[in-house]
C-alpha positions in Angstrom: -5.9 2.8 -11.2 -2.6 1.5 -12.4 -1.5 1.4 -15.9 0.8 -1.0 -17.7 3.9 0.8 -16.3 2.5 0.8 -12.7 1.5 3.5 -10.3 2.3 4.8 -6.8 0.5 4.5 -3.5 1.1 6.4 -0.2 1.8 4.3 2.8 2.0 5.6 6.4 3.0 3.6 9.4 1.4 4.8 12.7 1.8 8.6 12.9 4.8 8.7 10.6 5.3 10.6 7.4 3.6 9.2 4.3 6.0 7.3 2.0 5.5 6.5 -1.7 5.6 2.9 -2.9 5.5 1.7 -6.4 2.7 -0.7 -7.2 1.8 -2.9 -10.2 -1.3 -4.7 -11.2 -1.4 -8.5 -11.4 -0.4 -10.3 -14.6 -4.1 -11.1 -15.3 -4.9 -7.3 -15.2 -7.4 -7.9 -12.4 -8.6 -4.5 -11.0 -9.1 -5.8 -7.5 -5.4 -6.2 -6.5 -2.2 -4.2 -6.4 1.2 -5.5 -5.5 3.5 -3.1 -3.7 7.2 -3.0 -4.6 9.8 -2.6 -1.9 8.9 -5.6 0.2 12.0 -5.3 2.6 11.4 -1.6 3.3 7.6 -2.2 3.9 8.1 -5.2 6.2 10.9 -3.5 8.2 8.6 -0.5 8.9 5.5 -2.7 9.6 7.4 -4.7 12.2 7.8 -1.5 14.2 4.2 -0.3 13.8 0.8 -0.9 15.2 -1.2 0.5 12.2 -0.6 1.0 8.5 -2.5 3.3 6.2 -2.5 2.8 2.4 -3.9 5.4 0.1 -4.6 4.5 -3.6 -6.5 6.1 -6.5 -9.7 4.4 -7.5 -11.5 4.9 -10.8 -14.3 7.4 -10.5 -13.9 7.4 -6.7 -10.6 9.3 -6.3 -8.2 8.6 -3.5 -9.3 6.1 -0.8 -7.4 5.2 2.4 -7.4 1.7 4.0 -6.4 1.3 7.6 -5.0 -1.9 8.9 -4.5 -2.8 12.6 -1.3 -4.9 12.6 -0.6 -4.6 16.4 -1.2 -8.3 17.0 0.4 -9.6 13.8 2.9 -12.4 14.6 6.1 -12.1 12.6 
């Protein structure tokens, strides 16, 4: 659920503290994607992590958390 001016999502790397990231919808207003702002900060933290958790708000579903195993990601 992002509006024209964007929204925020919570991102946690491994067992670290959750951090807020700004997000925006695609230019075509698709409701199946979000683009996180702060690429450099995100990638720097991801390179030091094995898992990333992203929590976003979903229409009529509330907050949902996605867990990604990035331990074997080749940078």
